[in-house]
Backbone of each chain as ProteinMPNN parsed JSONL, in Angstrom:
{"seq_chain_A": "XXXXXXXXXXXXXXXXXXXXXXXXXXXXXXXXXXXXXXXXXXXXXXXXXXXXXXXXXXXXXXXXXXXXXXXXXXXXXXXXXXXXXXXXXXXXXXXXXXXXXXXXXXXXXXXXXX", "coords_chain_A": {"N_chain_A": [[101.072, 117.847, 11.647], [99.657, 120.143, 13.883], [98.948, 119.667, 17.364], [96.928, 121.123, 18.657], [95.148, 123.492, 17.059], [94.511, 126.78, 16.091], [92.298, 129.153, 14.471], [93.872, 131.181, 12.109], [95.013, 134.449, 12.812], [95.481, 137.964, 12.522], [92.228, 138.705, 13.981], [89.746, 140.969, 13.229], [87.067, 142.858, 14.331], [84.087, 144.898, 14.25], [82.914, 147.021, 16.903], [80.298, 145.687, 18.85], [79.712, 143.619, 17.151], [79.683, 140.027, 16.381], [82.271, 137.959, 17.411], [84.078, 135.242, 16.221], [85.842, 132.463, 17.181], [87.953, 129.789, 16.479], [88.941, 126.332, 16.981], [90.782, 123.41, 16.511], [91.553, 120.014, 17.37], [93.789, 117.227, 17.858], [93.847, 114.957, 19.491], [91.757, 112.457, 19.891], [90.561, 111.377, 22.148], [90.333, 113.368, 24.043], [88.817, 115.195, 26.723], [88.425, 117.531, 28.07], [88.261, 120.994, 27.777], [89.366, 124.322, 27.223], [89.014, 127.876, 27.135], [91.064, 130.666, 27.134], [91.798, 134.071, 27.865], [94.2, 136.476, 27.04], [95.797, 139.342, 27.844], [98.178, 141.655, 26.538], [101.383, 141.067, 27.805], [100.404, 140.049, 30.154], [99.164, 137.412, 32.358], [97.462, 134.397, 31.264], [93.893, 134.284, 31.486], [91.072, 132.482, 32.578], [88.272, 132.023, 30.501], [86.198, 130.297, 29.641], [85.241, 126.934, 30.321], [84.707, 123.732, 28.955], [83.133, 120.581, 28.722], [81.346, 118.81, 27.661], [79.64, 117.769, 24.676], [78.085, 120.237, 22.613], [76.6, 123.424, 23.378], [77.757, 125.99, 25.58], [76.932, 128.598, 27.592], [77.939, 131.774, 28.854], [77.213, 134.704, 29.948], [78.236, 137.051, 27.624], [79.65, 135.244, 26.234], [79.94, 132.208, 24.386], [80.715, 128.88, 24.335], [81.369, 126.235, 22.112], [81.288, 122.8, 21.534], [82.3, 120.039, 19.646], [82.886, 116.883, 19.657], [83.032, 114.772, 17.877], [83.843, 115.944, 15.509], [86.11, 117.002, 16.434], [86.435, 119.657, 17.376], [86.327, 122.89, 18.719], [84.822, 125.916, 19.657], [84.619, 129.476, 20.214], [82.35, 131.987, 20.776], [81.922, 135.425, 20.814], [79.626, 137.641, 21.748], [78.217, 140.885, 20.989], [80.674, 142.375, 20.851], [83.264, 144.137, 22.546], [85.59, 146.893, 22.786], [87.26, 146.3, 24.929], [87.48, 143.601, 24.786], [89.539, 143.071, 23.135], [92.311, 141.196, 22.66], [94.548, 138.375, 23.044], [93.366, 135.168, 22.316], [93.316, 131.992, 23.693], [93.153, 128.595, 23.029], [92.853, 125.579, 24.834], [93.641, 122.209, 25.485], [93.172, 119.248, 27.32], [95.18, 116.375, 27.482], [94.249, 112.996, 26.74], [95.192, 110.345, 27.095], [97.832, 107.837, 26.999], [100.848, 109.083, 25.709], [99.979, 111.64, 25.978], [98.687, 111.927, 28.366], [97.801, 113.831, 31.136], [98.945, 116.105, 30.129], [98.632, 119.516, 29.172], [97.736, 121.136, 26.344], [98.232, 123.983, 24.392], [96.787, 126.019, 21.835], [98.168, 128.174, 19.26], [97.162, 130.636, 19.611], [94.837, 133.303, 18.944], [94.766, 136.549, 17.81], [92.597, 139.052, 18.695], [91.015, 141.975, 17.64], [88.91, 144.537, 18.527], [87.297, 147.103, 17.041], [86.238, 150.476, 17.549]], "CA_chain_A": [[99.855, 118.515, 12.112], [99.724, 120.596, 15.263], [97.975, 118.991, 18.212], [95.845, 122.067, 18.859], [95.33, 124.524, 16.066], [93.476, 127.825, 16.108], [92.216, 129.897, 13.211], [94.932, 132.179, 12.051], [94.549, 135.809, 12.909], [94.588, 138.49, 13.546], [90.829, 138.86, 13.674], [89.297, 142.318, 13.529], [85.622, 142.99, 14.214], [83.611, 146.176, 14.776], [82.22, 146.989, 18.196], [78.923, 145.223, 18.769], [79.609, 142.43, 16.282], [80.034, 138.717, 16.962], [83.606, 137.432, 17.077], [84.075, 133.786, 16.207], [87.199, 131.909, 17.306], [87.87, 128.349, 16.252], [90.074, 125.528, 17.436], [90.688, 121.979, 16.256], [92.537, 119.269, 18.148], [94.074, 115.939, 17.243], [93.668, 113.854, 20.441], [90.338, 112.1, 19.822], [90.021, 111.026, 23.456], [90.304, 114.521, 24.963], [87.494, 115.404, 27.332], [88.385, 118.822, 28.771], [88.65, 122.042, 26.848], [89.329, 125.615, 27.887], [89.354, 129.105, 26.443], [91.699, 131.682, 27.954], [92.073, 135.376, 27.277], [95.487, 136.996, 27.518], [96.18, 140.689, 27.442], [99.609, 141.767, 26.302], [102.241, 141.138, 28.998], [99.712, 139.528, 31.335], [98.972, 135.971, 32.351], [96.173, 133.965, 30.724], [92.79, 134.173, 32.432], [90.068, 131.574, 32.07], [86.963, 132.537, 30.098], [85.212, 129.215, 29.601], [85.641, 125.544, 30.244], [83.618, 122.928, 28.389], [83.477, 119.172, 28.822], [80.349, 117.997, 26.953], [79.215, 118.264, 23.373], [77.007, 121.218, 22.599], [76.901, 124.825, 23.679], [77.764, 126.448, 26.969], [76.864, 130.071, 27.534], [78.238, 132.529, 30.077], [77.169, 136.116, 29.565], [78.385, 137.298, 26.179], [80.506, 134.201, 25.677], [79.398, 130.879, 24.175], [81.653, 127.881, 23.846], [80.719, 125.133, 21.405], [82.16, 121.634, 21.445], [81.865, 118.917, 18.797], [83.976, 115.912, 19.797], [83.116, 113.954, 16.663], [84.615, 116.72, 14.544], [87.311, 117.474, 17.152], [86.33, 121.08, 17.102], [85.777, 123.692, 19.786], [84.811, 127.313, 19.24], [84.202, 130.494, 21.176], [81.671, 133.121, 20.198], [81.804, 136.582, 21.703], [78.569, 138.498, 21.231], [78.297, 142.294, 21.361], [82.099, 142.577, 21.137], [83.654, 145.436, 23.078], [87.046, 147.134, 22.652], [87.978, 145.652, 26.029], [87.689, 142.189, 24.425], [90.752, 142.993, 22.307], [93.289, 140.398, 23.399], [94.848, 137.087, 22.428], [92.519, 134.116, 22.859], [94.041, 130.736, 23.651], [92.413, 127.348, 23.205], [93.686, 124.61, 25.526], [93.041, 120.874, 25.486], [93.842, 118.251, 28.161], [95.437, 115.091, 26.839], [93.406, 111.935, 27.283], [95.889, 109.148, 27.514], [99.104, 107.564, 26.358], [101.882, 110.098, 25.939], [99.328, 112.933, 26.231], [98.038, 111.922, 29.671], [98.293, 114.833, 32.091], [99.459, 117.302, 29.446], [97.709, 120.533, 28.69], [98.315, 121.69, 25.122], [97.611, 125.233, 23.941], [96.949, 126.496, 20.481], [99.112, 129.269, 19.14], [96.472, 131.87, 19.955], [94.281, 134.186, 17.907], [94.689, 137.938, 18.257], [91.328, 139.704, 18.358], [90.927, 143.433, 17.812], [87.559, 145.083, 18.373], [87.482, 148.522, 16.8], [85.015, 151.251, 17.807]], "C_chain_A": [[100.0, 118.891, 13.582], [98.651, 119.894, 16.075], [96.742, 119.849, 18.478], [96.086, 123.25, 17.917], [94.172, 125.518, 16.09], [93.458, 128.546, 14.775], [93.211, 131.05, 13.259], [94.336, 133.575, 12.148], [95.476, 136.719, 12.156], [93.165, 138.645, 13.046], [90.386, 140.254, 14.113], [87.796, 142.398, 13.314], [85.198, 144.376, 14.743], [82.929, 145.976, 16.117], [80.766, 146.596, 17.99], [78.708, 143.99, 17.928], [79.883, 141.149, 17.068], [81.419, 138.335, 16.47], [83.552, 135.922, 17.222], [85.501, 133.247, 16.181], [87.097, 130.393, 17.256], [89.139, 127.605, 16.642], [89.809, 124.074, 17.071], [91.801, 121.27, 17.02], [92.655, 117.854, 17.61], [93.83, 114.742, 18.154], [92.185, 113.509, 20.568], [89.741, 111.809, 21.192], [89.921, 112.187, 24.44], [88.902, 114.812, 25.45], [87.339, 116.794, 27.943], [88.992, 119.89, 27.903], [88.451, 123.402, 27.509], [89.619, 126.742, 26.902], [89.903, 130.101, 27.454], [91.818, 132.964, 27.143], [93.369, 135.899, 27.875], [95.724, 138.387, 26.948], [97.696, 140.761, 27.361], [100.398, 141.936, 27.594], [101.621, 140.588, 30.262], [99.592, 138.012, 31.246], [97.603, 135.616, 31.773], [95.121, 133.908, 31.837], [91.683, 133.348, 31.799], [88.776, 132.321, 31.705], [85.92, 131.459, 30.214], [85.914, 127.882, 29.698], [84.448, 124.768, 29.717], [84.057, 121.494, 28.336], [82.538, 118.288, 27.995], [80.037, 118.605, 25.592], [78.081, 119.263, 23.497], [77.525, 122.605, 22.947], [76.914, 125.074, 25.176], [77.878, 127.966, 26.943], [77.196, 130.67, 28.9], [78.303, 133.998, 29.688], [77.264, 136.283, 28.067], [79.185, 136.19, 25.478], [79.728, 132.876, 25.53], [80.493, 129.982, 23.639], [80.857, 126.758, 23.208], [81.719, 124.002, 21.232], [81.533, 120.559, 20.571], [83.008, 117.896, 18.798], [84.134, 115.035, 18.562], [83.977, 114.634, 15.597], [85.917, 117.258, 15.147], [87.49, 118.967, 16.986], [85.729, 121.771, 18.316], [85.86, 125.162, 19.381], [84.365, 128.206, 20.383], [83.563, 131.639, 20.392], [81.579, 134.231, 21.24], [80.752, 137.499, 21.075], [78.776, 139.917, 21.73], [79.752, 142.644, 21.755], [82.387, 144.006, 21.578], [85.151, 145.644, 22.87], [87.844, 146.465, 23.755], [88.165, 144.147, 25.793], [88.93, 141.995, 23.567], [91.862, 142.338, 23.127], [93.672, 139.204, 22.532], [94.02, 136.015, 23.115], [93.218, 132.759, 22.612], [93.081, 129.584, 23.905], [93.357, 126.339, 23.865], [92.942, 123.303, 25.675], [93.847, 119.947, 26.39], [94.006, 116.957, 27.383], [94.668, 113.985, 27.55], [94.177, 110.745, 27.792], [97.165, 108.948, 26.736], [100.121, 108.643, 26.699], [101.281, 111.482, 26.229], [98.718, 113.043, 27.619], [98.655, 112.948, 30.592], [98.802, 116.088, 31.429], [98.337, 118.253, 29.08], [98.386, 121.228, 27.504], [97.516, 122.904, 24.673], [97.773, 125.391, 22.435], [97.851, 127.718, 20.46], [98.48, 130.622, 19.448], [95.942, 132.632, 18.751], [94.168, 135.58, 18.5], [93.379, 138.555, 17.765], [91.427, 141.199, 18.616], [89.488, 143.842, 17.566], [87.691, 146.594, 18.217], [86.156, 149.272, 16.954], [84.307, 151.657, 16.523]], "O_chain_A": [[100.408, 118.078, 14.412], [97.583, 119.564, 15.56], [95.626, 119.331, 18.517], [97.118, 123.917, 17.992], [93.004, 125.131, 16.106], [94.447, 128.561, 14.042], [93.367, 131.761, 14.252], [93.26, 133.833, 11.61], [96.182, 136.284, 11.246], [92.921, 138.709, 11.841], [90.632, 140.659, 15.248], [87.301, 142.049, 12.242], [85.882, 144.951, 15.59], [82.431, 144.892, 16.421], [80.09, 147.094, 17.09], [77.642, 143.376, 17.979], [80.258, 141.178, 18.24], [81.705, 138.38, 15.274], [83.046, 135.393, 18.212], [86.269, 133.543, 15.266], [86.249, 129.795, 17.918], [90.241, 128.153, 16.636], [88.711, 123.567, 17.306], [92.855, 121.849, 17.285], [91.73, 117.343, 16.979], [93.626, 113.629, 17.667], [91.445, 114.193, 21.275], [88.537, 111.976, 21.384], [89.464, 111.996, 25.567], [87.928, 114.698, 24.705], [86.229, 117.19, 28.298], [90.085, 119.731, 27.36], [87.496, 123.609, 28.257], [90.382, 126.569, 25.952], [89.293, 130.35, 28.495], [91.923, 132.945, 25.916], [93.602, 135.778, 29.078], [95.835, 138.576, 25.736], [98.403, 140.014, 28.038], [100.12, 142.837, 28.385], [102.23, 140.647, 31.331], [99.874, 137.408, 30.212], [96.688, 136.44, 31.789], [95.417, 133.535, 32.972], [91.391, 133.501, 30.613], [88.262, 133.128, 32.48], [84.867, 131.67, 30.817], [87.037, 127.716, 29.22], [83.303, 125.115, 30.006], [85.19, 121.192, 27.961], [82.883, 117.154, 27.663], [80.16, 119.814, 25.396], [77.225, 119.148, 24.374], [78.713, 122.905, 22.826], [76.176, 124.446, 25.935], [78.797, 128.532, 26.351], [76.798, 130.155, 29.944], [79.312, 134.475, 29.169], [76.463, 135.72, 27.322], [79.361, 136.221, 24.26], [78.97, 132.481, 26.416], [81.12, 130.28, 22.623], [79.798, 126.375, 23.704], [82.861, 124.225, 20.829], [80.364, 120.214, 20.744], [83.971, 118.024, 18.041], [85.241, 114.605, 18.239], [84.736, 113.981, 14.882], [86.72, 117.887, 14.457], [88.522, 119.462, 16.533], [84.741, 121.301, 18.88], [86.867, 125.596, 18.823], [83.81, 127.746, 21.381], [84.161, 132.186, 19.466], [81.207, 133.999, 22.391], [80.967, 138.062, 20.001], [79.421, 140.14, 22.755], [80.008, 143.142, 22.852], [81.82, 144.96, 21.044], [85.902, 144.673, 22.787], [88.998, 146.096, 23.538], [88.919, 143.494, 26.515], [89.327, 140.861, 23.302], [92.289, 142.865, 24.155], [93.173, 139.05, 21.418], [93.97, 135.951, 24.343], [93.639, 132.44, 21.5], [92.305, 129.594, 24.86], [94.528, 126.254, 23.496], [91.745, 123.292, 25.961], [95.068, 119.861, 26.255], [93.082, 116.501, 26.71], [94.461, 114.016, 28.763], [93.834, 110.191, 28.837], [97.54, 109.782, 25.911], [100.233, 109.06, 27.852], [101.988, 112.387, 26.673], [98.276, 114.12, 28.018], [99.866, 112.954, 30.813], [99.072, 117.068, 32.123], [97.235, 117.835, 28.724], [99.456, 121.823, 27.639], [96.289, 122.862, 24.583], [98.762, 124.954, 21.847], [98.248, 128.232, 21.506], [99.176, 131.634, 19.537], [96.535, 132.603, 17.672], [93.557, 135.776, 19.55], [93.099, 138.574, 16.567], [91.868, 141.63, 19.681], [88.915, 143.531, 16.522], [88.137, 147.285, 19.133], [85.1, 148.785, 16.553], [83.266, 152.312, 16.573]]}, "seq_chain_B": "XXXXXXXXXXXXXXXXXXXXXXXXXXXXXXXXXXXXXXXXXXXXXXXXXXXXXXXXXXXXXXXXXXXXXXXXXXXXXXXXXXXXXXXXXXXXXXXXXXXXXXXXXXXXXXXXXX", "coords_chain_B": {"N_chain_B": [[93.86, 135.235, 49.835], [93.427, 133.369, 46.901], [96.118, 132.218, 45.041], [98.808, 131.972, 42.623], [102.186, 132.236, 42.972], [105.021, 133.572, 41.562], [108.552, 133.889, 41.459], [111.746, 135.204, 40.464], [110.069, 138.154, 39.05], [111.259, 139.372, 36.922], [114.32, 138.758, 35.257], [117.628, 139.166, 34.352], [120.35, 137.526, 33.124], [123.447, 135.667, 32.688], [124.808, 133.425, 30.238], [125.119, 130.064, 31.269], [125.041, 130.435, 34.035], [123.653, 129.1, 36.773], [120.181, 129.094, 37.584], [117.159, 129.546, 39.474], [113.686, 129.542, 39.311], [111.087, 130.275, 41.353], [107.952, 128.839, 42.367], [104.856, 129.005, 43.896], [101.818, 127.847, 45.312], [98.671, 128.472, 46.926], [96.379, 126.971, 47.054], [96.045, 124.333, 47.526], [96.334, 122.611, 45.381], [96.662, 119.692, 43.352], [97.907, 119.479, 40.885], [100.563, 120.919, 39.11], [102.363, 123.102, 36.897], [104.747, 124.147, 34.418], [105.193, 126.592, 31.901], [106.434, 127.936, 28.85], [106.403, 130.918, 26.942], [106.597, 132.054, 23.738], [106.905, 134.413, 21.066], [104.55, 133.873, 18.512], [104.527, 131.155, 18.954], [102.912, 130.413, 20.986], [101.787, 129.069, 24.166], [103.869, 126.719, 25.624], [104.244, 123.604, 27.142], [106.513, 122.817, 29.716], [107.31, 121.176, 31.983], [105.339, 119.094, 34.116], [103.454, 118.294, 37.08], [101.686, 115.894, 38.83], [101.357, 115.348, 41.423], [102.907, 115.323, 44.698], [106.317, 114.511, 44.467], [105.959, 113.434, 41.948], [106.712, 113.908, 38.7], [106.578, 114.949, 35.266], [107.634, 115.074, 31.834], [106.9, 117.78, 29.664], [106.226, 119.252, 26.539], [108.533, 120.63, 25.847], [111.043, 119.988, 27.425], [113.836, 120.054, 27.463], [116.867, 121.154, 28.861], [115.861, 122.043, 31.222], [114.971, 121.56, 34.706], [112.916, 120.185, 37.276], [111.343, 120.006, 40.531], [109.288, 118.438, 42.986], [108.814, 118.56, 45.966], [107.178, 119.388, 47.958], [103.662, 119.939, 48.26], [102.785, 122.544, 47.673], [104.843, 123.87, 46.308], [106.805, 124.314, 43.34], [109.506, 124.485, 41.885], [111.365, 125.785, 39.071], [114.256, 124.898, 37.437], [117.144, 126.032, 35.859], [119.925, 124.686, 34.878], [122.202, 125.267, 33.343], [121.854, 127.908, 31.823], [120.947, 129.033, 28.534], [121.026, 131.309, 25.712], [118.777, 130.661, 24.079], [116.833, 130.065, 25.856], [115.731, 132.329, 26.67], [112.78, 133.875, 27.457], [109.252, 134.184, 28.22], [107.98, 132.98, 31.155], [105.537, 130.918, 32.665], [104.015, 129.746, 35.612], [101.584, 127.394, 36.703], [98.636, 126.11, 38.324], [96.276, 123.544, 39.317], [93.279, 121.786, 40.315], [93.126, 118.267, 39.96], [91.494, 115.648, 38.649], [88.899, 113.414, 37.941], [87.72, 115.035, 36.01], [89.756, 117.159, 34.641], [90.618, 120.341, 35.901], [90.472, 123.905, 35.194], [93.502, 125.737, 34.692], [95.184, 127.813, 37.039], [97.015, 130.694, 36.702], [100.292, 132.018, 37.408], [101.834, 135.331, 37.607], [103.853, 135.464, 35.791], [107.286, 135.19, 34.631], [109.833, 137.0, 33.327], [112.54, 136.076, 31.557], [115.825, 136.818, 30.633], [118.542, 135.702, 28.905], [121.81, 136.296, 28.493]], "CA_chain_B": [[93.558, 135.274, 48.404], [93.964, 132.241, 46.141], [97.042, 132.715, 44.038], [100.055, 131.315, 42.259], [103.204, 133.257, 43.112], [106.296, 133.287, 40.927], [109.647, 134.837, 41.703], [111.482, 136.653, 40.325], [109.228, 138.53, 37.923], [112.163, 139.694, 35.822], [115.7, 138.371, 35.538], [118.611, 139.195, 33.28], [121.523, 136.809, 33.594], [124.387, 135.299, 31.632], [124.894, 132.003, 29.866], [125.814, 129.131, 32.147], [124.868, 130.697, 35.464], [122.455, 128.392, 37.24], [119.148, 129.921, 38.195], [115.925, 128.887, 39.887], [112.464, 130.341, 39.374], [110.218, 129.615, 42.323], [106.501, 128.89, 42.149], [104.14, 128.54, 45.059], [100.364, 128.044, 45.25], [98.038, 128.326, 48.232], [95.035, 126.436, 46.831], [96.085, 122.882, 47.77], [96.165, 121.935, 44.105], [97.563, 118.569, 43.109], [98.582, 119.612, 39.59], [101.306, 122.147, 38.843], [102.972, 123.016, 35.587], [105.506, 125.256, 33.897], [105.071, 126.865, 30.485], [107.143, 129.073, 28.293], [105.65, 131.556, 25.869], [107.436, 132.757, 22.774], [106.071, 134.994, 20.002], [104.172, 133.004, 17.399], [104.549, 129.739, 19.336], [101.936, 130.135, 22.037], [102.281, 128.514, 25.424], [104.338, 125.346, 25.5], [104.435, 123.024, 28.466], [107.874, 122.366, 29.948], [107.169, 120.051, 32.893], [104.162, 119.148, 34.952], [103.473, 117.401, 38.229], [100.325, 115.591, 39.248], [101.327, 115.279, 42.882], [104.229, 115.373, 45.309], [107.294, 113.505, 44.003], [105.604, 112.933, 40.619], [106.881, 114.932, 37.656], [106.636, 114.421, 33.918], [108.048, 116.015, 30.81], [105.942, 118.317, 28.732], [106.66, 119.249, 25.146], [109.866, 121.244, 25.658], [111.741, 119.859, 28.71], [115.296, 120.079, 27.362], [117.534, 122.272, 29.504], [115.146, 122.423, 32.456], [114.696, 120.565, 35.737], [111.907, 120.582, 38.265], [111.168, 119.097, 41.657], [108.015, 118.631, 43.71], [109.023, 117.975, 47.302], [106.01, 119.78, 48.745], [102.519, 120.137, 47.381], [102.591, 123.939, 47.285], [105.982, 124.46, 45.599], [107.222, 123.636, 42.118], [110.524, 125.334, 41.274], [111.942, 125.498, 37.755], [115.716, 125.061, 37.532], [117.929, 126.053, 34.639], [121.266, 124.365, 35.382], [123.156, 125.995, 32.525], [120.987, 128.635, 30.893], [121.478, 129.48, 27.241], [120.192, 132.38, 25.124], [117.505, 130.197, 23.529], [115.862, 129.934, 26.942], [115.133, 133.653, 26.9], [111.368, 133.688, 27.211], [108.299, 134.494, 29.289], [107.634, 131.727, 31.799], [104.373, 130.912, 33.543], [103.677, 128.613, 36.441], [100.14, 127.28, 36.857], [98.21, 124.991, 39.149], [94.858, 123.241, 39.239], [92.854, 120.498, 40.806], [93.204, 117.276, 38.879], [90.78, 114.43, 39.028], [88.208, 112.807, 36.806], [87.617, 116.087, 34.996], [90.795, 118.156, 34.917], [90.08, 121.678, 36.078], [91.274, 124.938, 34.556], [94.734, 126.161, 35.346], [95.341, 129.167, 37.566], [98.361, 131.095, 36.314], [101.024, 133.085, 38.07], [101.952, 136.559, 36.819], [104.878, 135.324, 34.774], [108.671, 135.575, 34.868], [110.5, 137.283, 32.039], [113.953, 135.731, 31.664], [116.709, 137.155, 29.51], [119.828, 135.051, 29.048], [122.749, 136.987, 27.575]], "C_chain_B": [[94.218, 134.097, 47.711], [94.901, 132.754, 45.066], [98.186, 131.76, 43.789], [101.127, 132.438, 42.22], [104.515, 132.798, 42.507], [107.308, 134.334, 41.308], [110.934, 134.327, 41.064], [110.528, 136.93, 39.187], [110.064, 138.847, 36.687], [113.58, 139.279, 36.227], [116.516, 138.464, 34.255], [119.861, 138.528, 33.836], [122.38, 136.402, 32.401], [124.381, 133.795, 31.404], [125.676, 131.213, 30.876], [125.644, 129.349, 33.636], [123.556, 130.126, 35.961], [121.447, 129.335, 37.882], [117.912, 129.078, 38.516], [114.805, 129.904, 39.915], [111.509, 129.605, 40.301], [108.756, 129.808, 41.945], [105.838, 128.305, 43.368], [102.664, 128.806, 44.895], [99.752, 127.758, 46.621], [96.641, 127.732, 48.134], [94.956, 124.933, 47.027], [95.853, 122.064, 46.494], [97.161, 120.812, 43.937], [98.47, 118.846, 41.896], [99.291, 120.972, 39.513], [102.095, 121.992, 37.563], [103.775, 124.278, 35.274], [105.341, 125.352, 32.39], [106.049, 127.961, 30.104], [106.331, 129.613, 27.136], [106.595, 132.377, 25.018], [106.561, 133.276, 21.643], [105.806, 134.015, 18.888], [104.079, 131.527, 17.759], [103.537, 129.403, 20.443], [102.584, 129.67, 23.317], [102.682, 127.06, 25.208], [104.704, 124.811, 26.882], [105.852, 122.468, 28.601], [107.867, 121.093, 30.787], [105.837, 120.208, 33.615], [104.29, 118.113, 36.066], [102.039, 117.173, 38.69], [100.219, 115.359, 40.75], [102.768, 115.31, 43.387], [105.077, 114.189, 44.817], [106.954, 112.889, 42.655], [105.744, 114.05, 39.612], [107.003, 114.263, 36.312], [107.022, 115.495, 32.929], [106.864, 116.496, 29.994], [106.524, 118.264, 27.333], [108.059, 119.817, 24.928], [110.696, 121.189, 26.934], [113.248, 120.056, 28.658], [115.87, 121.339, 27.984], [116.907, 122.728, 30.802], [115.057, 121.239, 33.408], [113.623, 121.111, 36.647], [111.97, 119.614, 39.425], [109.851, 119.411, 42.338], [108.13, 117.914, 45.041], [107.855, 118.294, 48.24], [104.875, 120.081, 47.786], [102.443, 121.559, 46.859], [103.68, 124.489, 46.385], [106.411, 123.622, 44.4], [108.265, 124.485, 41.41], [111.008, 124.839, 39.919], [113.423, 125.857, 37.809], [116.318, 125.037, 36.148], [119.386, 125.876, 35.082], [122.34, 125.152, 34.65], [122.404, 126.768, 31.448], [121.709, 129.032, 29.619], [120.536, 130.52, 26.653], [118.858, 131.909, 24.566], [116.467, 129.901, 24.592], [115.346, 131.311, 27.407], [113.661, 133.568, 26.506], [110.549, 134.234, 28.372], [107.816, 133.169, 29.868], [106.423, 131.909, 32.712], [104.324, 129.615, 34.319], [102.161, 128.583, 36.603], [99.819, 126.091, 37.73], [96.716, 124.752, 38.975], [94.569, 121.982, 40.036], [92.951, 119.513, 39.64], [92.54, 116.014, 39.342], [90.152, 113.837, 37.8], [88.061, 113.805, 35.666], [88.649, 117.148, 35.348], [90.217, 119.566, 34.925], [90.983, 122.727, 35.44], [92.481, 125.316, 35.392], [94.616, 127.591, 35.862], [96.801, 129.565, 37.324], [98.97, 132.116, 37.248], [101.175, 134.273, 37.128], [103.055, 136.51, 35.772], [106.26, 135.78, 35.233], [109.32, 135.783, 33.513], [111.997, 137.075, 32.24], [114.697, 136.161, 30.42], [118.073, 136.555, 29.801], [120.783, 135.639, 28.012], [123.954, 136.104, 27.243]], "O_chain_B": [[95.409, 133.844, 47.895], [94.532, 133.62, 44.272], [98.496, 130.882, 44.594], [100.973, 133.44, 41.522], [105.057, 131.761, 42.89], [106.983, 135.511, 41.463], [111.198, 133.126, 41.114], [110.206, 136.019, 38.425], [109.634, 138.621, 35.556], [113.982, 139.43, 37.38], [116.144, 137.916, 33.217], [120.369, 138.916, 34.888], [122.082, 136.746, 31.257], [123.997, 133.013, 32.273], [126.758, 131.619, 31.3], [126.074, 128.51, 34.428], [122.48, 130.611, 35.61], [121.81, 130.25, 38.623], [117.667, 128.039, 37.903], [114.951, 130.992, 40.472], [111.165, 128.449, 40.06], [108.377, 130.787, 41.302], [106.212, 127.226, 43.828], [102.276, 129.862, 44.397], [100.245, 126.918, 47.374], [95.807, 127.951, 49.013], [93.93, 124.319, 46.735], [95.263, 120.984, 46.524], [98.329, 120.927, 44.309], [99.648, 118.489, 41.895], [98.71, 122.018, 39.805], [102.458, 120.879, 37.182], [103.498, 125.348, 35.815], [105.348, 124.343, 31.685], [106.435, 128.794, 30.924], [105.652, 128.862, 26.434], [107.293, 133.268, 25.503], [105.568, 132.638, 21.296], [106.733, 133.391, 18.37], [103.602, 130.726, 16.955], [103.343, 128.235, 20.782], [103.783, 129.853, 23.526], [101.909, 126.27, 24.667], [105.377, 125.472, 27.673], [106.334, 121.747, 27.727], [108.361, 120.053, 30.35], [105.286, 121.304, 33.711], [105.108, 117.196, 36.005], [101.28, 118.117, 38.91], [99.122, 115.194, 41.284], [103.718, 115.321, 42.603], [104.622, 113.047, 44.762], [107.592, 111.918, 42.248], [104.996, 115.027, 39.649], [107.478, 113.131, 36.219], [106.773, 116.68, 33.151], [105.952, 115.734, 29.675], [107.24, 117.323, 26.99], [108.699, 119.512, 23.922], [111.028, 122.238, 27.486], [113.882, 120.21, 29.702], [115.43, 122.449, 27.686], [117.367, 123.691, 31.415], [115.066, 120.081, 32.991], [113.44, 122.321, 36.776], [112.566, 118.541, 39.328], [109.361, 120.538, 42.265], [107.613, 116.811, 45.221], [107.586, 117.559, 49.191], [105.106, 120.439, 46.631], [102.071, 121.764, 45.704], [103.454, 125.512, 45.738], [106.386, 122.391, 44.438], [107.944, 125.146, 40.423], [111.054, 123.637, 39.657], [113.794, 126.972, 38.177], [116.043, 124.137, 35.354], [120.001, 126.809, 35.598], [123.281, 125.648, 35.268], [122.327, 126.331, 30.299], [122.904, 129.325, 29.619], [119.374, 130.603, 27.053], [117.892, 132.672, 24.571], [115.34, 129.526, 24.27], [114.627, 131.422, 28.4], [113.332, 133.233, 25.368], [111.096, 134.689, 29.376], [107.297, 132.327, 29.135], [106.3, 132.904, 33.427], [104.556, 128.534, 33.777], [101.521, 129.634, 36.636], [100.627, 125.172, 37.865], [95.981, 125.64, 38.543], [95.469, 121.219, 40.386], [92.866, 119.904, 38.476], [92.97, 115.385, 40.309], [90.778, 113.758, 36.743], [88.254, 113.462, 34.5], [88.432, 117.948, 36.258], [89.425, 119.93, 34.057], [92.153, 122.45, 35.174], [92.475, 125.227, 36.62], [94.03, 128.458, 35.214], [97.715, 128.836, 37.71], [98.276, 132.965, 37.808], [100.705, 134.235, 35.991], [103.174, 137.422, 34.953], [106.389, 136.639, 36.105], [109.358, 134.886, 32.671], [112.64, 137.804, 32.996], [114.262, 135.905, 29.297], [118.689, 136.861, 30.822], [120.58, 135.491, 26.807], [124.836, 136.521, 26.492]]}, "name": "protein", "num_of_chains": 2, "seq": "XXXXXXXXXXXXXXXXXXXXXXXXXXXXXXXXXXXXXXXXXXXXXXXXXXXXXXXXXXXXXXXXXXXXXXXXXXXXXXXXXXXXXXXXXXXXXXXXXXXXXXXXXXXXXXXXXXXXXXXXXXXXXXXXXXXXXXXXXXXXXXXXXXXXXXXXXXXXXXXXXXXXXXXXXXXXXXXXXXXXXXXXXXXXXXXXXXXXXXXXXXXXXXXXXXXXXXXXXXXXXXXXXXXX"}
């Protein structure tokens, strides 16, 4: 089982729709979670960070965290063609051999078509 | 301007010829890390450092060395590069404390080992 796993893509949504990206993780003690967006050939850029259970909203983006289910998601409302990119979920390790490590999922490619 | 600077951005070299990729940050971050990104595999952590003179292996450390003699610099050394180290490399930094903070990424270094 992968330590951080994202829903397989690619994901294609029409402009204006809601895009839903999901991520599960195996380290039950993890406390810090991040969503990054990466355009082709560019470096990852932070979209959201979330540390507590529940929802966190920032503009069109909402991150949801459920530590009991070891699940974190990202919703993009009113999707725009400029949102087309690869989305990366990242989880900080809590302890043991994972302490200090940041593990990324394999990424989900999102395409928003006009 | 707060930034992580990697050099070189592109490098084509041959098997066995030692090379160093430099990384420098101007944000006084304690934590620095190196990642490689390969198609379908996402970002994988090579080495990380939580402070000066403290380095630890990530998930794919084989064939790489690092050092952290100064807080701002974290070079990646390939003593004897091989073709399977052809990849896109990213350096990143962040604050690290009770709640690990998001990573700031450099622009990437594309390495081709022939």
